[in-house]
N, CA, C and O atoms as a Tinker XYZ file with bonds, in Angstrom:
   436  protein
     1  N    -14.503000    8.409000    6.711000    73     2
     2  CA   -14.270000    9.465000    6.921000    64     1     3
     3  C    -13.616000   10.071000    5.468000    63     2     4     5
     4  O    -13.823000   11.138000    4.889000    81     3
     5  N    -13.025000    9.297000    5.247000    73     3     6
     6  CA   -12.375000    9.673000    3.383000    64     5     7
     7  C    -13.949000    9.467000    2.283000    63     6     8     9
     8  O    -14.601000   10.324000    1.686000    81     7
     9  N    -14.115000    8.090000    2.369000    73     7    10
    10  CA   -15.774000    8.133000    2.015000    64     9    11
    11  C    -16.758000    9.423000    1.786000    63    10    12    13
    12  O    -17.417000    9.751000    0.800000    81    11
    13  N    -16.640000    9.893000    2.786000    73    11    14
    14  CA   -17.674000   10.749000    3.211000    64    13    15
    15  C    -17.157000   12.581000    2.592000    63    14    16    17
    16  O    -17.938000   13.513000    2.404000    81    15
    17  N    -15.495000   12.595000    2.387000    73    15    18
    18  CA   -15.278000   13.295000    1.820000    64    17    19
    19  C    -15.451000   13.504000    0.556000    63    18    20    21
    20  O    -15.653000   14.566000   -0.033000    81    19
    21  N    -15.325000   11.963000   -0.018000    73    19    22
    22  CA   -15.341000   11.881000   -1.694000    64    21    23
    23  C    -16.252000   11.525000   -1.993000    63    22    24    25
    24  O    -16.200000   10.949000   -3.080000    81    23
    25  N    -17.809000   11.592000   -1.255000    73    23    26
    26  CA   -19.264000   11.091000   -1.503000    64    25    27
    27  C    -19.370000   11.621000   -2.860000    63    26    28    29
    28  O    -19.611000   10.712000   -3.655000    81    27
    29  N    -19.263000   12.913000   -3.474000    73    27    30
    30  CA   -19.627000   13.256000   -4.542000    64    29    31
    31  C    -18.879000   13.085000   -5.937000    63    30    32    33
    32  O    -19.424000   13.144000   -7.039000    81    31
    33  N    -17.499000   12.856000   -5.680000    73    31    34
    34  CA   -17.137000   12.509000   -6.871000    64    33    35
    35  C    -17.181000   10.941000   -6.999000    63    34    36    37
    36  O    -17.215000   10.385000   -8.096000    81    35
    37  N    -17.178000   10.327000   -5.904000    73    35    38
    38  CA   -17.691000    9.076000   -6.192000    64    37    39
    39  C    -19.155000    8.648000   -6.747000    63    38    40    41
    40  O    -19.388000    7.665000   -7.450000    81    39
    41  N    -19.873000    9.382000   -6.383000    73    39    42
    42  CA   -21.067000    9.036000   -6.961000    64    41    43
    43  C    -21.606000    9.388000   -8.163000    63    42    44    45
    44  O    -22.523000    8.828000   -8.765000    81    43
    45  N    -20.951000   10.393000   -8.487000    73    43    46
    46  CA   -21.156000   10.467000  -10.072000    64    45    47
    47  C    -19.900000   10.194000  -11.136000    63    46    48    49
    48  O    -19.654000   10.793000  -12.184000    81    47
    49  N    -18.998000    8.785000  -10.341000    73    47    50
    50  CA   -18.504000    8.269000  -11.033000    64    49    51
    51  C    -17.386000    8.538000  -11.602000    63    50    52    53
    52  O    -16.963000    7.792000  -12.485000    81    51
    53  N    -16.634000    9.755000  -11.170000    73    51    54
    54  CA   -15.379000   10.138000  -11.712000    64    53    55
    55  C    -14.369000    9.914000  -10.373000    63    54    56    57
    56  O    -13.206000   10.315000  -10.339000    81    55
    57  N    -14.751000    9.507000   -9.758000    73    55    58
    58  CA   -13.783000    8.305000   -8.648000    64    57    59
    59  C    -14.419000    7.173000   -8.163000    63    58    60    61
    60  O    -15.541000    7.059000   -7.672000    81    59
    61  N    -13.514000    6.315000   -8.376000    73    59    62
    62  CA   -13.493000    4.736000   -7.367000    64    61    63
    63  C    -12.802000    4.434000   -6.359000    63    62    64    65
    64  O    -11.576000    4.428000   -6.463000    81    63
    65  N    -13.378000    4.139000   -5.247000    73    63    66
    66  CA   -12.482000    3.617000   -4.272000    64    65    67
    67  C    -12.781000    2.439000   -3.659000    63    66    68    69
    68  O    -13.864000    1.978000   -3.296000    81    67
    69  N    -11.828000    2.076000   -3.604000    73    67    70
    70  CA   -11.664000    0.444000   -3.185000    64    69    71
    71  C    -10.934000    0.047000   -1.854000    63    70    72    73
    72  O     -9.755000    0.351000   -1.674000    81    71
    73  N    -11.760000   -0.723000   -0.818000    73    71    74
    74  CA   -10.970000   -0.655000    0.474000    64    73    75
    75  C    -10.474000   -2.313000    0.530000    63    74    76    77
    76  O    -11.194000   -3.288000    0.316000    81    75
    77  N     -9.074000   -2.307000    0.871000    73    75    78
    78  CA    -8.821000   -3.826000    1.420000    64    77    79
    79  C     -8.386000   -3.527000    3.061000    63    78    80    81
    80  O     -7.682000   -2.702000    3.644000    81    79
    81  N     -9.164000   -4.602000    3.411000    73    79    82
    82  CA    -9.347000   -4.426000    4.931000    64    81    83
    83  C     -8.197000   -5.282000    5.541000    63    82    84    85
    84  O     -7.468000   -5.047000    6.504000    81    83
    85  N     -8.271000   -6.672000    4.429000    73    83    86
    86  CA    -7.274000   -7.767000    5.268000    64    85    87
    87  C     -5.764000   -7.648000    4.139000    63    86    88    89
    88  O     -5.715000   -8.228000    3.055000    81    87
    89  N     -4.707000   -6.831000    4.664000    73    87    90
    90  CA    -3.394000   -6.600000    3.481000    64    89    91
    91  C     -3.021000   -7.999000    3.437000    63    90    92    93
    92  O     -2.512000   -8.333000    4.506000    81    91
    93  N     -3.088000   -8.948000    2.583000    73    91    94
    94  CA    -2.781000  -10.016000    2.260000    64    93    95
    95  C     -2.325000   -9.546000    0.136000    63    94    96    97
    96  O     -2.775000   -8.903000   -0.812000    81    95
    97  N     -1.189000  -10.435000    0.513000    73    95    98
    98  CA    -0.917000  -10.561000   -1.077000    64    97    99
    99  C     -1.797000  -10.857000   -2.145000    63    98   100   101
   100  O     -1.701000  -10.354000   -3.265000    81    99
   101  N     -2.904000  -11.910000   -1.691000    73    99   102
   102  CA    -3.951000  -12.231000   -2.907000    64   101   103
   103  C     -4.563000  -11.515000   -2.532000    63   102   104   105
   104  O     -5.240000  -11.438000   -3.557000    81   103
   105  N     -5.257000  -10.421000   -1.538000    73   103   106
   106  CA    -6.197000   -9.232000   -1.865000    64   105   107
   107  C     -5.910000   -8.281000   -2.337000    63   106   108   109
   108  O     -6.688000   -7.479000   -2.853000    81   107
   109  N     -4.437000   -8.162000   -2.231000    73   107   110
   110  CA    -3.758000   -6.735000   -2.962000    64   109   111
   111  C     -3.616000   -7.243000   -4.612000    63   110   112   113
   112  O     -3.712000   -6.388000   -5.492000    81   111
   113  N     -3.425000   -8.423000   -4.903000    73   111   114
   114  CA    -3.270000   -8.889000   -6.168000    64   113   115
   115  C     -5.086000   -8.854000   -6.996000    63   114   116   117
   116  O     -5.433000   -8.428000   -8.098000    81   115
   117  N     -5.684000   -9.334000   -6.162000    73   115   118
   118  CA    -7.152000   -9.080000   -6.420000    64   117   119
   119  C     -7.589000   -7.996000   -6.885000    63   118   120   121
   120  O     -7.945000   -7.828000   -8.052000    81   119
   121  N     -7.598000   -6.906000   -5.719000    73   119   122
   122  CA    -7.957000   -5.609000   -6.159000    64   121   123
   123  C     -7.112000   -4.787000   -7.092000    63   122   124   125
   124  O     -7.539000   -3.671000   -7.389000    81   123
   125  N     -5.827000   -5.245000   -7.651000    73   123   126
   126  CA    -4.858000   -4.572000   -8.634000    64   125   127
   127  C     -5.911000   -5.121000   -9.999000    63   126   128   129
   128  O     -6.588000   -4.337000  -10.664000    81   127
   129  N     -5.885000   -5.987000  -10.129000    73   127   130
   130  CA    -6.960000   -6.902000  -11.028000    64   129   131
   131  C     -8.047000   -6.344000  -11.704000    63   130   132   133
   132  O     -8.274000   -6.038000  -12.875000    81   131
   133  N     -8.941000   -6.274000  -10.161000    73   131   134
   134  CA   -10.115000   -5.706000  -10.640000    64   133   135
   135  C    -10.097000   -4.388000  -11.299000    63   134   136   137
   136  O    -10.710000   -4.163000  -12.343000    81   135
   137  N     -9.202000   -3.307000  -10.513000    73   135   138
   138  CA    -9.045000   -1.728000  -10.711000    64   137   139
   139  C     -7.611000   -1.471000  -10.939000    63   138   140   141
   140  O     -6.820000   -1.291000  -10.013000    81   139
   141  N     -7.264000   -1.456000  -12.284000    73   139   142
   142  CA    -5.521000   -0.560000  -12.045000    64   141   143
   143  C     -5.858000    0.824000  -11.604000    63   142   144   145
   144  O     -6.714000    1.390000  -12.284000    81   143
   145  N     -5.279000    1.568000  -10.459000    73   143   146
   146  CA    -5.192000    2.691000   -9.540000    64   145   147
   147  C     -4.150000    3.052000   -9.607000    63   146   148   149
   148  O     -3.030000    2.542000   -9.624000    81   147
   149  N     -4.970000    4.956000   -9.692000    73   147   150
   150  CA    -4.066000    6.264000   -9.674000    64   149   151
   151  C     -3.163000    6.129000   -8.751000    63   150   152   153
   152  O     -1.946000    6.022000   -8.909000    81   151
   153  N     -3.927000    6.136000   -7.520000    73   151   154
   154  CA    -3.825000    6.214000   -6.014000    64   153   155
   155  C     -3.734000    5.299000   -5.339000    63   154   156   157
   156  O     -4.790000    4.667000   -5.338000    81   155
   157  N     -2.551000    4.627000   -4.381000    73   155   158
   158  CA    -2.421000    3.974000   -3.480000    64   157   159
   159  C     -2.432000    4.556000   -2.298000    63   158   160   161
   160  O     -1.816000    5.593000   -2.543000    81   159
   161  N     -2.735000    4.595000   -1.097000    73   159   162
   162  CA    -3.151000    5.085000    0.391000    64   161   163
   163  C     -2.635000    3.625000    1.089000    63   162   164   165
   164  O     -2.925000    2.726000    0.300000    81   163
   165  N     -2.083000    3.176000    2.093000    73   163   166
   166  CA    -1.612000    2.197000    2.712000    64   165   167
   167  C     -1.577000    2.855000    4.069000    63   166   168   169
   168  O     -0.809000    3.766000    4.378000    81   167
   169  N     -2.655000    2.203000    4.991000    73   167   170
   170  CA    -2.776000    2.993000    5.838000    64   169   171
   171  C     -2.662000    1.659000    7.009000    63   170   172   173
   172  O     -3.691000    1.150000    7.452000    81   171
   173  N     -1.571000    1.285000    7.343000    73   171   174
   174  CA    -1.981000    0.113000    8.451000    64   173   175
   175  C     -0.569000    0.040000    9.246000    63   174   176   177
   176  O      0.138000    1.045000    9.178000    81   175
   177  N     -0.083000   -1.117000   10.026000    73   175   178
   178  CA     1.257000   -1.565000   10.708000    64   177   179
   179  C      2.502000   -1.627000   10.080000    63   178   180   181
   180  O      2.640000   -2.015000    8.920000    81   179
   181  N      3.241000   -1.328000   10.666000    73   179   182
   182  CA     4.463000   -1.046000   10.075000    64   181   183
   183  C      5.484000   -1.213000   11.297000    63   182   184   185
   184  O      5.056000   -1.078000   12.443000    81   183
   185  N      7.090000   -1.561000   11.012000    73   183   186
   186  CA     7.547000   -1.674000   12.191000    64   185   187
   187  C      8.957000   -1.223000   11.571000    63   186   188   189
   188  O      9.076000   -1.028000   10.362000    81   187
   189  N     10.459000   -1.006000   12.853000    73   187   190
   190  CA    11.468000   -0.255000   12.437000    64   189   191
   191  C     12.343000   -1.191000   12.973000    63   190   192   193
   192  O     12.358000   -1.248000   14.202000    81   191
   193  N     13.088000   -1.954000   12.346000    73   191   194
   194  CA    14.381000   -3.258000   13.013000    64   193   195
   195  C     15.338000   -3.334000   12.235000    63   194   196   197
   196  O     15.430000   -3.706000   11.065000    81   195
   197  N     16.096000   -2.931000   13.014000    73   195   198
   198  CA    17.696000   -3.575000   12.467000    64   197   199
   199  C     18.186000   -2.208000   11.094000    63   198   200   201
   200  O     18.833000   -2.319000   10.053000    81   199
   201  N     17.584000   -1.150000   11.678000    73   199   202
   202  CA    17.797000    0.361000   10.971000    64   201   203
   203  C     17.291000    0.270000    9.224000    63   202   204   205
   204  O     17.710000    0.876000    8.237000    81   203
   205  N     16.323000   -0.666000    9.373000    73   203   206
   206  CA    15.272000   -0.632000    8.211000    64   205   207
   207  C     13.470000   -0.602000    8.285000    63   206   208   209
   208  O     12.948000   -0.953000    9.343000    81   207
   209  N     12.828000   -0.286000    7.433000    73   207   210
   210  CA    11.310000    0.096000    7.882000    64   209   211
   211  C     10.992000   -1.114000    7.111000    63   210   212   213
   212  O     11.654000   -1.638000    6.215000    81   211
   213  N      9.794000   -1.490000    7.646000    73   211   214
   214  CA     9.052000   -2.766000    7.087000    64   213   215
   215  C      7.539000   -2.592000    6.958000    63   214   216   217
   216  O      7.089000   -1.924000    7.890000    81   215
   217  N      6.954000   -2.851000    6.394000    73   215   218
   218  CA     5.048000   -2.610000    6.048000    64   217   219
   219  C      4.709000   -4.211000    6.462000    63   218   220   221
   220  O      5.012000   -5.176000    5.760000    81   219
   221  N      3.999000   -4.276000    7.788000    73   219   222
   222  CA     3.356000   -5.670000    8.244000    64   221   223
   223  C      2.181000   -6.167000    7.404000    63   222   224   225
   224  O      1.232000   -5.459000    7.743000    81   223
   225  N      1.825000   -6.934000    6.583000    73   223   226
   226  CA     1.129000   -7.255000    5.834000    64   225   227
   227  C      0.582000   -8.694000    6.709000    63   226   228   229
   228  O      1.066000   -8.768000    7.838000    81   227
   229  N     -0.081000   -9.492000    6.433000    73   227   230
   230  CA    -0.766000  -10.580000    6.657000    64   229   231
   231  C     -0.487000  -11.867000    5.896000    63   230   232   233
   232  O     -0.995000  -12.213000    4.830000    81   231
   233  N      0.388000  -12.497000    6.615000    73   231   234
   234  CA     0.524000  -13.785000    5.869000    64   233   235
   235  C     -0.534000  -14.659000    5.221000    63   234   236   237
   236  O     -1.399000  -14.772000    6.089000    81   235
   237  N     -0.830000  -15.184000    4.386000    73   235   238
   238  CA    -2.083000  -15.905000    4.258000    64   237   239
   239  C     -1.913000  -17.199000    4.560000    63   238   240   241
   240  O     -2.987000  -17.776000    4.727000    81   239
   241  N     -0.881000  -17.923000    4.704000    73   239   242
   242  CA    -0.968000  -19.296000    4.994000    64   241   243
   243  C     -0.743000  -19.550000    6.608000    63   242   244   245
   244  O     -0.987000  -20.700000    6.972000    81   243
   245  N     -0.340000  -18.689000    7.547000    73   243   246
   246  CA    -0.116000  -18.458000    8.654000    64   245   247
   247  C     -0.737000  -17.380000    9.352000    63   246   248   249
   248  O     -0.540000  -17.275000   10.563000    81   247
   249  N     -1.395000  -16.640000    8.803000    73   247   250
   250  CA    -2.181000  -15.288000    9.529000    64   249   251
   251  C     -1.308000  -14.419000   10.288000    63   250   252   253
   252  O     -1.552000  -13.327000   10.802000    81   251
   253  N     -0.196000  -15.136000   10.261000    73   251   254
   254  CA     1.329000  -13.876000   10.782000    64   253   255
   255  C      1.530000  -12.505000   10.844000    63   254   256   257
   256  O      0.611000  -11.704000   10.668000    81   255
   257  N      2.335000  -12.280000   11.013000    73   255   258
   258  CA     2.951000  -10.830000   10.293000    64   257   259
   259  C      3.733000  -11.282000    9.552000    63   258   260   261
   260  O      4.506000  -12.152000    9.953000    81   259
   261  N      3.778000  -10.693000    7.862000    73   259   262
   262  CA     4.447000  -10.686000    6.917000    64   261   263
   263  C      5.188000   -9.546000    6.777000    63   262   264   265
   264  O      4.424000   -8.587000    6.664000    81   263
   265  N      6.855000   -9.082000    6.713000    73   263   266
   266  CA     7.364000   -8.055000    7.056000    64   265   267
   267  C      7.676000   -7.967000    5.729000    63   266   268   269
   268  O      8.173000   -8.913000    5.117000    81   267
   269  N      7.370000   -6.663000    5.118000    73   267   270
   270  CA     7.607000   -6.374000    3.596000    64   269   271
   271  C      8.731000   -5.080000    3.339000    63   270   272   273
   272  O      8.337000   -3.967000    3.689000    81   271
   273  N      9.779000   -5.163000    2.886000    73   271   274
   274  CA    10.610000   -3.857000    2.825000    64   273   275
   275  C     10.238000   -3.165000    1.796000    63   274   276   277
   276  O      9.028000   -3.328000    1.640000    81   275
   277  N     10.605000   -2.587000    1.144000    73   275   278
   278  CA    10.536000   -1.223000    0.405000    64   277   279
   279  C     10.538000   -1.934000   -1.195000    63   278   280   281
   280  O      9.499000   -1.795000   -1.841000    81   279
   281  N     11.689000   -2.687000   -1.832000    73   279   282
   282  CA    11.750000   -3.478000   -2.365000    64   281   283
   283  C     10.428000   -4.009000   -2.985000    63   282   284   285
   284  O      9.796000   -3.643000   -3.976000    81   283
   285  N     10.209000   -5.047000   -2.023000    73   283   286
   286  CA     9.516000   -6.140000   -1.937000    64   285   287
   287  C      7.857000   -5.463000   -2.047000    63   286   288   289
   288  O      6.991000   -6.056000   -2.691000    81   287
   289  N      7.593000   -4.208000   -1.353000    73   287   290
   290  CA     6.490000   -3.681000   -1.449000    64   289   291
   291  C      6.436000   -3.186000   -2.944000    63   290   292   293
   292  O      5.454000   -3.471000   -3.629000    81   291
   293  N      7.355000   -2.535000   -3.397000    73   291   294
   294  CA     7.115000   -1.673000   -4.950000    64   293   295
   295  C      6.812000   -3.231000   -5.598000    63   294   296   297
   296  O      5.585000   -3.290000   -5.678000    81   295
   297  N      7.280000   -4.264000   -5.997000    73   295   298
   298  CA     7.226000   -5.650000   -6.865000    64   297   299
   299  C      5.971000   -5.956000   -6.424000    63   298   300   301
   300  O      5.764000   -7.038000   -6.973000    81   299
   301  N      4.868000   -5.653000   -5.693000    73   299   302
   302  CA     3.539000   -5.932000   -5.454000    64   301   303
   303  C      2.569000   -5.288000   -7.075000    63   302   304   305
   304  O      1.472000   -5.565000   -7.560000    81   303
   305  N      3.618000   -4.409000   -7.435000    73   303   306
   306  CA     2.429000   -3.490000   -8.316000    64   305   307
   307  C      2.978000   -3.535000   -9.799000    63   306   308   309
   308  O      2.624000   -2.723000  -10.654000    81   307
   309  N      3.667000   -4.324000   -9.972000    73   307   310
   310  CA     4.535000   -4.742000  -11.246000    64   309   311
   311  C      3.768000   -5.384000  -12.004000    63   310   312   313
   312  O      3.448000   -6.560000  -11.829000    81   311
   313  N      3.261000   -4.390000  -13.273000    73   311   314
   314  CA     2.281000   -5.017000  -14.032000    64   313   315
   315  C      1.146000   -4.222000  -13.893000    63   314   316   317
   316  O      0.466000   -4.102000  -14.912000    81   315
   317  N      0.735000   -3.595000  -12.792000    73   315   318
   318  CA    -0.176000   -3.115000  -12.533000    64   317   319
   319  C     -0.246000   -1.558000  -12.424000    63   318   320   321
   320  O     -1.297000   -1.065000  -12.014000    81   319
   321  N      1.083000   -0.531000  -12.855000    73   319   322
   322  CA     1.379000    0.228000  -12.727000    64   321   323
   323  C      1.351000    1.142000  -13.943000    63   322   324   325
   324  O      2.231000    1.956000  -14.225000    81   323
   325  N      0.369000    0.940000  -14.548000    73   323   326
   326  CA     0.666000    2.056000  -15.887000    64   325   327
   327  C     -0.049000    2.989000  -15.788000    63   326   328   329
   328  O      0.058000    3.961000  -16.535000    81   327
   329  N     -0.808000    2.913000  -14.982000    73   327   330
   330  CA    -1.642000    4.123000  -14.143000    64   329   331
   331  C     -0.963000    4.787000  -13.060000    63   330   332   333
   332  O     -0.682000    5.986000  -13.041000    81   331
   333  N     -0.699000    3.892000  -12.105000    73   331   334
   334  CA    -0.206000    4.522000  -10.970000    64   333   335
   335  C      0.493000    5.748000  -10.749000    63   334   336   337
   336  O      1.568000    5.715000  -11.347000    81   335
   337  N      0.315000    6.802000  -10.137000    73   335   338
   338  CA     1.029000    8.372000  -10.299000    64   337   339
   339  C      1.393000    8.054000   -8.571000    63   338   340   341
   340  O      2.572000    8.270000   -8.292000    81   339
   341  N      0.629000    7.634000   -7.561000    73   339   342
   342  CA     1.059000    7.954000   -6.431000    64   341   343
   343  C      0.997000    6.826000   -5.409000    63   342   344   345
   344  O     -0.114000    6.342000   -5.190000    81   343
   345  N      2.392000    6.197000   -4.549000    73   343   346
   346  CA     1.549000    5.572000   -3.398000    64   345   347
   347  C      1.850000    6.500000   -1.882000    63   346   348   349
   348  O      2.905000    7.122000   -1.763000    81   347
   349  N      0.859000    6.498000   -0.842000    73   347   350
   350  CA     1.368000    6.833000    0.082000    64   349   351
   351  C      0.949000    5.859000    1.231000    63   350   352   353
   352  O     -0.161000    5.327000    1.243000    81   351
   353  N      1.802000    5.673000    2.102000    73   351   354
   354  CA     2.544000    4.939000    3.153000    64   353   355
   355  C      2.271000    5.876000    4.470000    63   354   356   357
   356  O      2.927000    6.916000    4.424000    81   355
   357  N      1.553000    5.755000    5.483000    73   355   358
   358  CA     1.090000    5.845000    6.698000    64   357   359
   359  C      1.065000    4.522000    7.930000    63   358   360   361
   360  O      0.119000    3.749000    8.079000    81   359
   361  N      2.065000    4.511000    8.550000    73   359   362
   362  CA     2.222000    2.848000    9.254000    64   361   363
   363  C      2.800000    3.433000   10.391000    63   362   364   365
   364  O      3.483000    4.438000   10.587000    81   363
   365  N      2.298000    2.447000   11.154000    73   363   366
   366  CA     3.368000    2.436000   13.017000    64   365   367
   367  C      4.877000    2.434000   12.548000    63   366   368   369
   368  O      5.500000    1.641000   11.841000    81   367
   369  N      5.363000    3.978000   13.396000    73   367   370
   370  CA     6.713000    3.544000   13.147000    64   369   371
   371  C      7.210000    4.178000   12.192000    63   370   372   373
   372  O      8.403000    4.474000   12.253000    81   371
   373  N      6.500000    4.517000   11.169000    73   371   374
   374  CA     6.572000    5.090000   10.151000    64   373   375
   375  C      7.707000    6.297000   10.345000    63   374   376   377
   376  O      8.618000    6.462000    9.534000    81   375
   377  N      7.588000    6.831000   11.122000    73   375   378
   378  CA     8.507000    7.977000   11.765000    64   377   379
   379  C     10.209000    7.753000   11.772000    63   378   380   381
   380  O     11.138000    8.396000   11.282000    81   379
   381  N     10.117000    6.412000   12.644000    73   379   382
   382  CA    11.685000    6.008000   12.677000    64   381   383
   383  C     12.724000    5.897000   11.849000    63   382   384   385
   384  O     12.489000    4.959000   11.087000    81   383
   385  N     13.399000    6.218000   11.697000    73   383   386
   386  CA    14.631000    5.793000   10.311000    64   385   387
   387  C     16.016000    6.399000   10.905000    63   386   388   389
   388  O     16.211000    7.218000   11.803000    81   387
   389  N     16.893000    5.689000   10.066000    73   387   390
   390  CA    18.332000    6.298000   10.392000    64   389   391
   391  C     18.856000    6.811000    8.924000    63   390   392   393
   392  O     19.944000    7.274000    8.581000    81   391
   393  N     17.568000    6.525000    8.141000    73   391   394
   394  CA    17.735000    6.884000    6.210000    64   393   395
   395  C     16.373000    7.752000    6.151000    63   394   396   397
   396  O     15.211000    7.407000    6.366000    81   395
   397  N     16.886000    8.913000    5.808000    73   395   398
   398  CA    15.667000    9.661000    5.533000    64   397   399
   399  C     14.817000    9.415000    4.257000    63   398   400   401
   400  O     13.704000    9.899000    4.047000    81   399
   401  N     15.801000    8.249000    3.105000    73   399   402
   402  CA    15.331000    7.915000    1.880000    64   401   403
   403  C     14.773000    6.393000    2.207000    63   402   404   405
   404  O     14.883000    5.448000    1.426000    81   403
   405  N     14.213000    6.342000    3.386000    73   403   406
   406  CA    13.273000    4.764000    3.262000    64   405   407
   407  C     12.227000    4.835000    2.541000    63   406   408   409
   408  O     11.334000    5.549000    2.997000    81   407
   409  N     12.003000    4.231000    1.371000    73   407   410
   410  CA    10.628000    3.948000    0.897000    64   409   411
   411  C     10.473000    5.399000   -0.091000    63   410   412   413
   412  O      9.363000    5.688000   -0.536000    81   411
   413  N     11.542000    6.169000   -0.352000    73   411   414
   414  CA    10.713000    7.009000   -1.006000    64   413   415
   415  C     11.830000    7.385000   -2.549000    63   414   416   417
   416  O     13.021000    7.534000   -2.822000    81   415
   417  N     10.395000    7.396000   -3.253000    73   415   418
   418  CA    10.812000    7.480000   -4.367000    64   417   419
   419  C     11.352000    6.366000   -5.471000    63   418   420   421
   420  O     12.126000    6.541000   -6.413000    81   419
   421  N     10.517000    4.874000   -4.928000    73   419   422
   422  CA    11.191000    3.691000   -5.534000    64   421   423
   423  C     10.915000    3.824000   -7.054000    63   422   424   425
   424  O      9.981000    4.505000   -7.478000    81   423
   425  N     11.739000    3.166000   -7.827000    73   423   426
   426  CA    10.724000    3.019000   -9.154000    64   425   427
   427  C     10.134000    1.455000   -9.049000    63   426   428   429
   428  O     10.475000    0.406000   -8.503000    81   427
   429  N      9.354000    1.795000   -9.659000    73   427   430
   430  CA     8.373000    0.305000   -9.951000    64   429   431
   431  C      8.959000   -0.489000  -11.125000    63   430   432   433
   432  O      8.963000   -0.057000  -12.277000    81   431
   433  N      9.538000   -1.879000  -10.693000    73   431   434
   434  CA    10.226000   -2.710000  -11.619000    64   433   435
   435  C      9.049000   -3.247000  -12.431000    63   434   436
   436  O      9.246000   -4.029000  -13.361000    81   435
């Protein structure tokens, strides 16, 4: 649906769209090395545990869930953030929180 909505700017070269289907550290890093993003949108699994929100990525070695907190997620972009202006997160349980500031305006280290 997103590709269809953005077909014209993609076709005329004013926008590039890259999709990562398996959310592993390696796949994310490879995508960041191929093209420095202006915007990152994460649509995936998440969970809320012990008063904290996590994104659920895939552990490359075990293929099991890798719980990633806000700080670790921000650090994935270290060294790749010179163009990055927006990260949008949408995940399961993303509406649950004891703290409305979770994952809000984190500085990229």
